[in-house]
C-alpha positions in Angstrom: 0.0 -0.1 0.0 1.4 3.5 -1.0 1.7 6.5 1.3 -1.2 8.1 -0.4 -3.4 4.9 0.2 -2.3 4.9 3.8 -3.4 8.3 4.7 -6.8 7.8 3.1 -7.3 4.7 4.8 -6.2 6.1 8.0 -8.4 9.1 7.7 -11.4 7.0 6.7 -10.9 4.9 9.8 -10.1 7.8 12.2 -12.9 10.1 10.8 -10.9 13.1 11.8 -7.7 14.6 10.8 -5.1 13.7 13.5 -1.6 15.2 13.7 -0.2 12.0 12.3 -2.5 11.9 9.4 -1.9 15.6 8.7 1.9 14.8 8.6 1.4 11.8 6.3 -0.7 14.0 3.8 2.1 16.7 4.0 4.8 14.1 3.5 3.0 12.6 0.4 1.9 15.9 -1.1 3.9 18.9 0.2 2.3 22.3 -0.4 -0.6 20.8 -2.2 -1.5 18.9 1.0 -1.1 22.0 3.1 -3.3 23.9 0.9 -6.0 21.1 0.8 -6.0 20.9 4.6 -6.3 24.7 4.9 -9.3 24.7 2.5 -11.1 21.9 4.4 -10.6 23.6 7.7 -12.0 26.8 6.1 -15.2 25.0 4.7 -14.3 25.5 0.9 -15.6 22.1 -0.2 -19.0 22.3 -1.5 -21.1 19.5 -2.8 -24.0 20.3 -5.1 -26.4 17.9 -6.9 -24.2 17.8 -10.0 -20.7 18.5 -8.9 -18.4 18.7 -6.0 -16.7 22.2 -6.1 -13.6 23.6 -4.1 -13.5 27.3 -3.6 -9.9 28.4 -4.6 -8.2 31.8 -4.1 -9.1 33.0 -7.6 -11.9 30.7 -8.9 -14.1 27.7 -8.1 -12.9 24.4 -9.4 -15.0 21.3 -10.3 -13.6 18.1 -8.9 -14.9 14.7 -10.4 -13.3 11.2 -9.8 -10.0 12.7 -8.7 -9.9 15.0 -11.7 -10.0 18.7 -11.4 -10.7 21.7 -13.8 -7.7 23.7 -12.4 -4.6 24.4 -14.6 -2.4 22.5 -12.1 -4.4 19.3 -12.7 -4.3 19.9 -16.5 -0.6 20.7 -16.8 1.5 19.7 -13.8 -0.1 16.7 -12.0 0.9 13.1 -13.1 -2.1 11.1 -11.8 -0.4 7.9 -13.0 2.1 8.6 -10.2 -0.7 9.3 -7.6 -0.3 13.1 -7.8 -3.4 15.2 -7.5 -3.9 19.1 -7.3 -4.8 20.5 -3.9 -8.5 20.8 -4.9 -8.7 17.1 -5.5 -7.0 16.4 -2.3 -9.2 18.8 -0.3 -12.4 16.8 -1.6 -10.7 13.4 -0.5 -10.0 14.8 3.0 -13.3 16.6 3.5 -15.3 13.5 2.4 -13.5 11.3 5.0 -14.0 13.7 7.9 -17.5 14.9 7.1 -16.5 18.4 6.2 -18.3 18.7 2.9 -20.7 21.7 2.7 -23.8 20.1 1.0 -26.1 22.3 -1.1 -29.4 21.0 -2.4 -29.2 22.8 -5.6 -27.5 22.4 -9.1 -24.0 24.1 -9.3 -24.7 24.7 -13.0 -27.6 27.0 -11.7 -25.5 28.6 -9.2 -22.4 29.2 -11.5 -24.5 31.5 -13.6 -24.9 34.1 -10.7 -21.0 34.1 -9.9 
């Protein structure tokens, strides 16, 4: 089992972000892990009927099945090596610790107002 799978499994089992799990995330993902943890603590992971969205510093990004609409995911991340952008990591973390902000509406409708 890889470091990435280890922290995800440990986080699912614990249901909370312990210092040891946070350290494992940072060891595996560096700055991306740090930004992901920060966004979860700030409640920036939103789930709508149609998409899960992470509110970034400059825009909102749709995350689906580990992929993301951000430039980092498109140009820098090698998913074959287990890399993910921080938005995708934030969704993984938020889902496992129950910190996803659920909205009973369609993001495609909300996005028109932004």
